[in-house]
C-alpha positions as CSV (number, residue, x, y, z in Angstrom):
1,M,124.3,-151.7,23.8
2,N,125.3,-150.8,27.4
3,F,122.1,-150.8,29.6
4,A,123.7,-148.7,32.3
5,L,124.6,-146.1,29.8
6,M,121.1,-146.1,28.4
7,M,119.7,-145.6,31.9
8,K,122.1,-142.7,32.6
9,Q,121.1,-141.1,29.3
10,A,117.4,-141.5,30.1
11,Q,117.8,-139.9,33.5
12,Q,119.7,-137.0,31.9
13,M,117.0,-136.6,29.4
14,Q,114.3,-136.6,32.1
15,G,116.2,-133.9,33.9
16,K,116.4,-131.8,30.7
17,M,112.7,-132.3,30.1
18,Q,111.8,-131.1,33.6
19,E,114.0,-128.0,33.1
20,L,112.3,-127.4,29.7
21,Q,108.8,-127.7,31.3
22,T,109.8,-125.2,34.0
23,R,111.2,-122.8,31.5
24,L,108.2,-123.1,29.3
25,A,105.8,-122.6,32.2
26,A,107.6,-119.2,32.9
27,T,107.2,-118.0,29.4
28,E,104.4,-115.8,28.1
29,C,102.7,-115.8,24.7
30,E,100.7,-113.0,23.3
31,G,97.8,-113.7,20.9
32,T,96.1,-111.0,18.9
33,A,93.0,-110.6,16.7
34,G,91.4,-107.8,14.7
35,G,94.7,-106.4,13.6
36,G,95.9,-106.1,17.2
37,S,92.8,-104.5,18.5
38,V,92.4,-107.4,20.9
39,K,95.5,-108.9,22.7
40,I,95.7,-111.6,25.3
41,T,98.8,-112.8,27.2
42,L,98.9,-116.4,28.4
43,T,101.5,-118.1,30.5
44,G,103.1,-121.3,29.4
45,K,100.6,-123.1,31.6
46,G,97.8,-121.5,29.7
47,N,96.7,-119.0,32.3
48,A,95.6,-115.6,31.1
49,T,97.6,-112.7,32.6
50,A,96.5,-109.8,30.5
51,L,93.7,-108.8,28.2
52,K,93.8,-105.5,26.2
53,I,90.8,-104.4,24.1
54,D,91.0,-101.3,21.9
55,S,88.0,-99.1,22.4
56,S,87.4,-99.0,18.6
57,V,86.1,-102.6,18.7
58,V,83.8,-102.0,21.7
59,N,80.3,-101.6,20.2
60,A,77.2,-102.4,22.3
61,A,75.3,-103.1,19.1
62,D,77.8,-105.8,18.0
63,V,78.9,-107.7,21.1
64,E,79.3,-110.9,19.1
65,M,82.1,-109.4,17.1
66,L,84.0,-108.5,20.3
67,E,83.4,-112.0,21.6
68,D,84.7,-113.5,18.4
69,L,87.8,-111.3,18.6
70,V,88.6,-112.4,22.1
71,I,88.2,-116.0,21.2
72,A,90.4,-115.6,18.2
73,A,93.1,-113.9,20.3
74,I,93.0,-116.7,22.9
75,N,93.3,-119.3,20.1
76,D,96.2,-117.4,18.6
77,A,98.0,-117.3,22.0
78,V,97.4,-121.0,22.6
79,A,98.7,-121.9,19.1
80,K,101.9,-119.8,19.7
81,K,102.4,-121.4,23.1
82,E,102.0,-124.9,21.6
83,A,104.3,-124.1,18.7
84,L,107.0,-122.8,21.1
85,A,106.7,-126.0,23.3
86,Q,107.0,-128.2,20.2
87,A,110.0,-126.3,18.9
88,E,111.8,-126.4,22.2
89,T,111.1,-130.1,22.6
90,Q,112.4,-130.8,19.1
91,K,115.6,-128.9,19.9
92,L,116.0,-130.9,23.1
93,M,115.3,-134.2,21.3
94,G,117.5,-133.4,18.3
95,G,120.5,-135.2,19.7
96,L,118.7,-138.5,20.2
97,N,118.4,-141.1,17.5
98,L,114.8,-141.9,17.9
99,P,112.8,-144.0,15.4
100,P,110.7,-141.9,12.9
101,G,107.2,-141.2,14.2
102,L,108.2,-141.5,17.9
103,N,106.9,-138.3,19.5
104,L,108.2,-137.4,22.9
105,P,107.1,-136.4,25.4
106,F,104.3,-138.9,25.3
């Protein structure tokens, strides 16, 4: 195999990965809980940019439920963000003939 060609392809892939990371960082993912009564928006870097809580779930006598809903919404947004990153990475890597089980980026 031509080593120079492999190096050129590796550099191209590195550039594409950087573009993908920049694009993913600019995306937003919304997580919800309680049938949409709690919504949180995270950036691709994991920073929260918005939190919406429907007044129907605000109950001073049951603060723990609201805390659980906020945590569930955050976890939902994080899972969606990670799924998007994985799907986009797989699309990018689809043209490569990598050995099975080799997961990139490392």
